[in-house]
MINU-988299 format. One record per residue (C-alpha): residue number from 1; x, y, z. Coordinates in Angstrom, 1 decimal, padded with zeros to 4 digits. Example, Ala and Ser with C-alpha at 12.3 -4.5 7.8 and 13.67 -1.06 7.14 Angstrom:
2
num: 1, c1: 012.3, c2: -004.5, c3: 007.8
num: 2, c1: 013.7, c2: -001.1, c3: 007.1
REM end
This chain:
294
num: 1, c1: 118.6, c2: 085.6, c3: 120.9
num: 2, c1: 115.7, c2: 084.6, c3: 118.7
num: 3, c1: 113.8, c2: 087.8, c3: 119.1
num: 4, c1: 116.5, c2: 090.3, c3: 120.0
num: 5, c1: 116.8, c2: 092.6, c3: 123.0
num: 6, c1: 113.9, c2: 095.0, c3: 122.7
num: 7, c1: 110.5, c2: 093.8, c3: 121.8
num: 8, c1: 107.7, c2: 096.4, c3: 121.6
num: 9, c1: 104.2, c2: 095.4, c3: 122.6
num: 10, c1: 102.6, c2: 097.7, c3: 120.0
num: 11, c1: 099.4, c2: 099.7, c3: 120.6
num: 12, c1: 096.5, c2: 099.4, c3: 118.1
num: 13, c1: 095.5, c2: 102.7, c3: 116.6
num: 14, c1: 091.8, c2: 103.4, c3: 116.0
num: 15, c1: 089.8, c2: 105.8, c3: 113.8
num: 16, c1: 087.3, c2: 108.2, c3: 115.5
num: 17, c1: 084.5, c2: 105.7, c3: 114.8
num: 18, c1: 086.4, c2: 102.9, c3: 116.6
num: 19, c1: 087.6, c2: 101.0, c3: 113.5
num: 20, c1: 091.2, c2: 099.9, c3: 113.4
num: 21, c1: 093.4, c2: 102.5, c3: 111.7
num: 22, c1: 095.7, c2: 100.2, c3: 109.7
num: 23, c1: 097.5, c2: 103.2, c3: 108.0
num: 24, c1: 098.7, c2: 104.6, c3: 111.3
num: 25, c1: 099.6, c2: 101.0, c3: 112.5
num: 26, c1: 101.8, c2: 100.7, c3: 109.5
num: 27, c1: 103.5, c2: 104.0, c3: 110.1
num: 28, c1: 104.0, c2: 103.3, c3: 113.8
num: 29, c1: 105.5, c2: 099.8, c3: 113.2
num: 30, c1: 108.0, c2: 101.3, c3: 110.7
num: 31, c1: 108.9, c2: 104.0, c3: 113.2
num: 32, c1: 109.4, c2: 101.4, c3: 116.0
num: 33, c1: 111.8, c2: 099.4, c3: 113.7
num: 34, c1: 113.8, c2: 102.6, c3: 113.1
num: 35, c1: 114.0, c2: 103.4, c3: 116.8
num: 36, c1: 115.5, c2: 100.3, c3: 118.3
num: 37, c1: 112.8, c2: 097.7, c3: 118.2
num: 38, c1: 114.0, c2: 094.2, c3: 117.3
num: 39, c1: 110.6, c2: 092.5, c3: 117.3
num: 40, c1: 107.2, c2: 094.1, c3: 117.1
num: 41, c1: 104.6, c2: 092.2, c3: 119.2
num: 42, c1: 101.2, c2: 092.7, c3: 117.6
num: 43, c1: 097.9, c2: 092.3, c3: 119.4
num: 44, c1: 099.1, c2: 091.7, c3: 122.9
num: 45, c1: 097.6, c2: 093.3, c3: 126.0
num: 46, c1: 099.0, c2: 096.7, c3: 125.0
num: 47, c1: 097.4, c2: 096.2, c3: 121.6
num: 48, c1: 093.9, c2: 095.9, c3: 123.2
num: 49, c1: 093.6, c2: 092.4, c3: 122.1
num: 50, c1: 090.6, c2: 091.6, c3: 124.3
num: 51, c1: 088.5, c2: 093.9, c3: 122.2
num: 52, c1: 089.9, c2: 093.1, c3: 118.8
num: 53, c1: 088.3, c2: 090.5, c3: 116.5
num: 54, c1: 090.4, c2: 087.7, c3: 115.0
num: 55, c1: 089.8, c2: 089.2, c3: 111.5
num: 56, c1: 091.2, c2: 092.6, c3: 112.7
num: 57, c1: 094.1, c2: 090.9, c3: 114.3
num: 58, c1: 095.0, c2: 088.9, c3: 111.2
num: 59, c1: 094.9, c2: 092.1, c3: 109.1
num: 60, c1: 097.2, c2: 093.9, c3: 111.7
num: 61, c1: 099.7, c2: 091.0, c3: 111.4
num: 62, c1: 099.8, c2: 091.5, c3: 107.6
num: 63, c1: 100.1, c2: 095.3, c3: 107.8
num: 64, c1: 102.9, c2: 095.2, c3: 110.4
num: 65, c1: 104.7, c2: 092.4, c3: 108.6
num: 66, c1: 104.8, c2: 094.6, c3: 105.4
num: 67, c1: 105.9, c2: 097.7, c3: 107.3
num: 68, c1: 108.9, c2: 096.2, c3: 109.1
num: 69, c1: 110.0, c2: 093.6, c3: 106.5
num: 70, c1: 113.8, c2: 093.1, c3: 106.7
num: 71, c1: 114.2, c2: 095.5, c3: 109.6
num: 72, c1: 112.4, c2: 093.8, c3: 112.5
num: 73, c1: 110.6, c2: 090.6, c3: 113.3
num: 74, c1: 106.9, c2: 090.3, c3: 114.0
num: 75, c1: 105.4, c2: 088.3, c3: 116.9
num: 76, c1: 101.6, c2: 087.6, c3: 116.9
num: 77, c1: 099.6, c2: 087.7, c3: 120.1
num: 78, c1: 097.5, c2: 084.6, c3: 119.4
num: 79, c1: 096.9, c2: 083.3, c3: 122.9
num: 80, c1: 093.5, c2: 082.5, c3: 124.4
num: 81, c1: 091.9, c2: 080.9, c3: 127.4
num: 82, c1: 090.4, c2: 078.4, c3: 124.9
num: 83, c1: 093.1, c2: 076.0, c3: 123.7
num: 84, c1: 091.4, c2: 075.3, c3: 120.4
num: 85, c1: 090.9, c2: 079.0, c3: 119.7
num: 86, c1: 094.6, c2: 079.6, c3: 120.4
num: 87, c1: 095.6, c2: 076.8, c3: 118.0
num: 88, c1: 093.4, c2: 078.2, c3: 115.2
num: 89, c1: 094.7, c2: 081.7, c3: 115.6
num: 90, c1: 098.3, c2: 080.5, c3: 115.9
num: 91, c1: 098.0, c2: 078.4, c3: 112.8
num: 92, c1: 096.7, c2: 081.4, c3: 110.9
num: 93, c1: 099.7, c2: 083.5, c3: 112.1
num: 94, c1: 102.1, c2: 080.7, c3: 111.1
num: 95, c1: 100.7, c2: 080.6, c3: 107.5
num: 96, c1: 101.6, c2: 084.3, c3: 107.2
num: 97, c1: 105.2, c2: 083.5, c3: 107.8
num: 98, c1: 105.5, c2: 085.5, c3: 111.0
num: 99, c1: 108.6, c2: 085.0, c3: 113.2
num: 100, c1: 106.8, c2: 084.1, c3: 116.5
num: 101, c1: 103.7, c2: 083.9, c3: 118.6
num: 102, c1: 103.0, c2: 085.2, c3: 122.1
num: 103, c1: 101.0, c2: 082.8, c3: 124.2
num: 104, c1: 099.4, c2: 084.2, c3: 127.3
num: 105, c1: 098.6, c2: 082.0, c3: 130.3
num: 106, c1: 094.9, c2: 081.1, c3: 130.1
num: 107, c1: 092.9, c2: 083.7, c3: 132.0
num: 108, c1: 089.7, c2: 083.5, c3: 134.1
num: 109, c1: 089.4, c2: 079.7, c3: 134.0
num: 110, c1: 092.4, c2: 079.3, c3: 136.3
num: 111, c1: 093.7, c2: 075.9, c3: 135.2
num: 112, c1: 096.1, c2: 073.8, c3: 137.3
num: 113, c1: 099.8, c2: 073.5, c3: 136.3
num: 114, c1: 099.1, c2: 070.3, c3: 134.4
num: 115, c1: 096.4, c2: 072.0, c3: 132.5
num: 116, c1: 098.7, c2: 074.9, c3: 131.6
num: 117, c1: 101.3, c2: 072.4, c3: 130.4
num: 118, c1: 098.9, c2: 070.5, c3: 128.2
num: 119, c1: 097.5, c2: 073.8, c3: 126.8
num: 120, c1: 100.8, c2: 075.1, c3: 125.6
num: 121, c1: 102.0, c2: 071.7, c3: 124.5
num: 122, c1: 098.9, c2: 071.3, c3: 122.3
num: 123, c1: 099.5, c2: 074.7, c3: 120.7
num: 124, c1: 103.2, c2: 074.0, c3: 120.1
num: 125, c1: 102.4, c2: 070.6, c3: 118.5
num: 126, c1: 099.8, c2: 072.1, c3: 116.3
num: 127, c1: 102.3, c2: 074.7, c3: 115.0
num: 128, c1: 105.7, c2: 073.0, c3: 115.2
num: 129, c1: 107.6, c2: 075.4, c3: 112.9
num: 130, c1: 106.6, c2: 078.6, c3: 114.7
num: 131, c1: 108.6, c2: 079.8, c3: 117.7
num: 132, c1: 106.4, c2: 080.4, c3: 120.7
num: 133, c1: 107.0, c2: 082.8, c3: 123.7
num: 134, c1: 105.1, c2: 082.0, c3: 126.9
num: 135, c1: 103.5, c2: 085.0, c3: 128.6
num: 136, c1: 103.1, c2: 084.8, c3: 132.4
num: 137, c1: 101.2, c2: 087.8, c3: 133.8
num: 138, c1: 099.4, c2: 086.6, c3: 136.9
num: 139, c1: 098.2, c2: 090.1, c3: 137.8
num: 140, c1: 095.9, c2: 089.9, c3: 134.7
num: 141, c1: 095.2, c2: 086.2, c3: 134.4
num: 142, c1: 094.9, c2: 085.2, c3: 138.1
num: 143, c1: 097.0, c2: 082.2, c3: 137.3
num: 144, c1: 100.8, c2: 081.9, c3: 137.8
num: 145, c1: 102.8, c2: 079.7, c3: 135.4
num: 146, c1: 105.4, c2: 078.2, c3: 137.8
num: 147, c1: 109.1, c2: 077.8, c3: 137.0
num: 148, c1: 108.8, c2: 074.0, c3: 137.2
num: 149, c1: 106.1, c2: 074.0, c3: 134.5
num: 150, c1: 108.1, c2: 076.5, c3: 132.4
num: 151, c1: 111.1, c2: 074.1, c3: 132.6
num: 152, c1: 108.9, c2: 071.2, c3: 131.3
num: 153, c1: 107.6, c2: 073.4, c3: 128.5
num: 154, c1: 111.1, c2: 074.5, c3: 127.6
num: 155, c1: 111.9, c2: 070.9, c3: 126.5
num: 156, c1: 109.4, c2: 071.3, c3: 123.6
num: 157, c1: 111.6, c2: 072.5, c3: 120.7
num: 158, c1: 109.5, c2: 075.4, c3: 119.5
num: 159, c1: 108.7, c2: 076.9, c3: 122.9
num: 160, c1: 111.8, c2: 079.1, c3: 123.0
num: 161, c1: 111.1, c2: 081.9, c3: 125.5
num: 162, c1: 109.0, c2: 083.4, c3: 128.2
num: 163, c1: 107.8, c2: 086.9, c3: 128.9
num: 164, c1: 107.9, c2: 086.9, c3: 132.7
num: 165, c1: 105.6, c2: 089.6, c3: 134.1
num: 166, c1: 105.0, c2: 088.2, c3: 137.6
num: 167, c1: 107.1, c2: 091.0, c3: 139.0
num: 168, c1: 108.9, c2: 088.4, c3: 141.1
num: 169, c1: 112.7, c2: 088.3, c3: 140.7
num: 170, c1: 113.0, c2: 085.1, c3: 142.6
num: 171, c1: 110.6, c2: 083.5, c3: 140.2
num: 172, c1: 112.5, c2: 084.8, c3: 137.2
num: 173, c1: 115.8, c2: 083.6, c3: 138.7
num: 174, c1: 114.3, c2: 080.1, c3: 139.2
num: 175, c1: 113.1, c2: 080.1, c3: 135.6
num: 176, c1: 116.6, c2: 080.9, c3: 134.5
num: 177, c1: 118.1, c2: 078.2, c3: 136.8
num: 178, c1: 115.8, c2: 075.5, c3: 135.5
num: 179, c1: 115.8, c2: 076.2, c3: 131.8
num: 180, c1: 118.6, c2: 075.8, c3: 129.1
num: 181, c1: 120.8, c2: 078.8, c3: 128.5
num: 182, c1: 119.3, c2: 079.3, c3: 125.0
num: 183, c1: 115.8, c2: 079.6, c3: 126.4
num: 184, c1: 114.9, c2: 083.3, c3: 126.2
num: 185, c1: 113.9, c2: 085.0, c3: 129.4
num: 186, c1: 112.3, c2: 088.4, c3: 128.9
num: 187, c1: 111.2, c2: 091.0, c3: 131.4
num: 188, c1: 107.5, c2: 091.8, c3: 131.1
num: 189, c1: 108.0, c2: 095.1, c3: 133.1
num: 190, c1: 110.0, c2: 098.0, c3: 131.8
num: 191, c1: 111.1, c2: 098.9, c3: 135.3
num: 192, c1: 112.5, c2: 095.4, c3: 136.0
num: 193, c1: 114.5, c2: 095.1, c3: 132.8
num: 194, c1: 117.8, c2: 095.9, c3: 134.4
num: 195, c1: 117.4, c2: 093.8, c3: 137.5
num: 196, c1: 116.2, c2: 090.9, c3: 135.3
num: 197, c1: 119.3, c2: 091.2, c3: 133.1
num: 198, c1: 121.3, c2: 090.6, c3: 136.2
num: 199, c1: 119.6, c2: 087.3, c3: 136.7
num: 200, c1: 120.0, c2: 086.1, c3: 133.1
num: 201, c1: 117.3, c2: 087.8, c3: 131.1
num: 202, c1: 117.8, c2: 088.5, c3: 127.4
num: 203, c1: 115.8, c2: 091.7, c3: 127.1
num: 204, c1: 112.3, c2: 093.1, c3: 127.5
num: 205, c1: 108.9, c2: 093.1, c3: 126.0
num: 206, c1: 108.4, c2: 096.8, c3: 126.4
num: 207, c1: 105.7, c2: 099.5, c3: 126.5
num: 208, c1: 108.2, c2: 102.3, c3: 127.0
num: 209, c1: 110.0, c2: 101.4, c3: 123.8
num: 210, c1: 107.2, c2: 103.2, c3: 121.9
num: 211, c1: 109.0, c2: 106.3, c3: 123.2
num: 212, c1: 112.6, c2: 105.3, c3: 124.1
num: 213, c1: 113.4, c2: 102.2, c3: 122.2
num: 214, c1: 116.9, c2: 103.4, c3: 121.3
num: 215, c1: 117.7, c2: 104.2, c3: 125.0
num: 216, c1: 116.5, c2: 100.8, c3: 126.1
num: 217, c1: 118.8, c2: 099.2, c3: 123.5
num: 218, c1: 121.6, c2: 101.3, c3: 124.8
num: 219, c1: 120.9, c2: 100.2, c3: 128.4
num: 220, c1: 120.8, c2: 096.5, c3: 127.6
num: 221, c1: 123.9, c2: 096.7, c3: 125.4
num: 222, c1: 125.8, c2: 098.6, c3: 128.1
num: 223, c1: 124.9, c2: 095.9, c3: 130.6
num: 224, c1: 126.0, c2: 093.2, c3: 128.2
num: 225, c1: 129.3, c2: 095.0, c3: 127.7
num: 226, c1: 130.0, c2: 095.2, c3: 131.5
num: 227, c1: 129.3, c2: 098.9, c3: 131.6
num: 228, c1: 127.0, c2: 098.5, c3: 134.6
num: 229, c1: 127.3, c2: 102.1, c3: 135.8
num: 230, c1: 126.1, c2: 103.4, c3: 132.4
num: 231, c1: 123.3, c2: 100.9, c3: 132.4
num: 232, c1: 122.2, c2: 101.8, c3: 135.9
num: 233, c1: 122.2, c2: 105.5, c3: 135.0
num: 234, c1: 120.1, c2: 104.9, c3: 131.9
num: 235, c1: 117.6, c2: 102.9, c3: 134.0
num: 236, c1: 117.4, c2: 105.6, c3: 136.7
num: 237, c1: 116.9, c2: 108.3, c3: 134.0
num: 238, c1: 114.0, c2: 106.3, c3: 132.5
num: 239, c1: 112.4, c2: 105.1, c3: 135.7
num: 240, c1: 109.9, c2: 108.0, c3: 136.0
num: 241, c1: 108.7, c2: 107.2, c3: 132.5
num: 242, c1: 108.4, c2: 103.4, c3: 133.3
num: 243, c1: 106.4, c2: 104.4, c3: 136.4
num: 244, c1: 104.1, c2: 107.0, c3: 134.8
num: 245, c1: 103.2, c2: 104.6, c3: 131.9
num: 246, c1: 101.5, c2: 102.4, c3: 134.5
num: 247, c1: 099.7, c2: 105.0, c3: 136.7
num: 248, c1: 096.5, c2: 103.6, c3: 135.2
num: 249, c1: 095.6, c2: 100.6, c3: 133.1
num: 250, c1: 097.9, c2: 099.9, c3: 130.2
num: 251, c1: 097.7, c2: 101.0, c3: 127.3
num: 252, c1: 095.9, c2: 104.2, c3: 128.4
num: 253, c1: 099.1, c2: 106.1, c3: 129.3
num: 254, c1: 101.2, c2: 105.0, c3: 126.3
num: 255, c1: 098.4, c2: 105.9, c3: 123.8
num: 256, c1: 098.1, c2: 109.3, c3: 125.5
num: 257, c1: 101.9, c2: 109.7, c3: 125.3
num: 258, c1: 101.8, c2: 109.0, c3: 121.5
num: 259, c1: 099.0, c2: 111.4, c3: 121.1
num: 260, c1: 101.0, c2: 114.1, c3: 122.9
num: 261, c1: 103.8, c2: 113.4, c3: 120.4
num: 262, c1: 101.4, c2: 114.0, c3: 117.5
num: 263, c1: 100.6, c2: 110.4, c3: 116.6
num: 264, c1: 096.9, c2: 110.0, c3: 115.4
num: 265, c1: 096.4, c2: 106.8, c3: 117.4
num: 266, c1: 092.8, c2: 107.6, c3: 118.4
num: 267, c1: 090.9, c2: 106.6, c3: 121.5
num: 268, c1: 090.6, c2: 103.3, c3: 123.3
num: 269, c1: 087.9, c2: 100.7, c3: 123.0
num: 270, c1: 085.6, c2: 100.4, c3: 125.9
num: 271, c1: 085.9, c2: 099.4, c3: 128.7
num: 272, c1: 089.1, c2: 101.4, c3: 128.6
num: 273, c1: 088.7, c2: 105.1, c3: 128.7
num: 274, c1: 090.7, c2: 108.3, c3: 128.3
num: 275, c1: 093.4, c2: 109.3, c3: 130.8
num: 276, c1: 092.2, c2: 111.7, c3: 133.6
num: 277, c1: 093.6, c2: 115.3, c3: 133.2
num: 278, c1: 095.7, c2: 115.2, c3: 136.3
num: 279, c1: 097.4, c2: 112.0, c3: 135.2
num: 280, c1: 097.8, c2: 113.3, c3: 131.7
num: 281, c1: 099.6, c2: 116.4, c3: 133.1
num: 282, c1: 101.9, c2: 114.1, c3: 135.1
num: 283, c1: 102.7, c2: 112.1, c3: 132.0
num: 284, c1: 103.3, c2: 115.2, c3: 130.0
num: 285, c1: 105.8, c2: 116.5, c3: 132.6
num: 286, c1: 107.8, c2: 113.3, c3: 132.6
num: 287, c1: 107.9, c2: 113.4, c3: 128.8
num: 288, c1: 109.1, c2: 117.0, c3: 128.8
num: 289, c1: 111.8, c2: 116.2, c3: 131.3
num: 290, c1: 113.1, c2: 113.4, c3: 129.0
num: 291, c1: 113.0, c2: 115.5, c3: 125.9
num: 292, c1: 110.2, c2: 113.4, c3: 124.4
num: 293, c1: 108.0, c2: 116.4, c3: 123.3
num: 294, c1: 108.6, c2: 119.0, c3: 120.6
REM end
């Protein structure tokens, strides 16, 4: 397992004026490494990457890399709907010595499957020494990376895994059937982690691990050890949290949750806005029930 079991898609903290709060980012990354995170994914969707500059992202990569050195790996979100832009950003991440790159399916321009293949192939060839994880999230990109295309891409040596966030277990199963056993299949949805383990996934790229990384580790390890009743109970205990963290656009709920825990993560960058009071109360109740406050 190149990236481990629990990968945290880390939020990006901001100062009140909207600037990136690198100090809190460093503290949070170190905390995640202490709480069950194997790999910290920096500047993905949860990190508000659409509203970060490449300069901000590169500095975040450096800060997190220092914070978790020797305790967790760092994966850089350097995907783009522009192939050349993705290549440039991924090369910069490779020069920093990071352990991997997350490559989202190109969004908005809706390329055909051959275009998707050539896009990822070009990035992989440009950065041959950096392990790449594909990121399929058609709910955000309006473009589904099909299992047959994933299988072709898995033949490229440094394309080593996929974050499958289609929400479709049949599709995840087909990816597993068509790819080598050492190709990493990761759930892109916390609530589907346990079902995806049953069809051959290695772990999860998680939002909830900001709050329950150690419990997610326990659930996955219990499943691997054949303790399926234990794994199921952990899943069911955490299900209300998995659900409430997506009652509105991610990362609004998880940043609110961290604020409730006392983390100074700041606001969100527009067009994302604060969580409505009724949903905030719902989130707070779930956190209290799970012993995540106080």
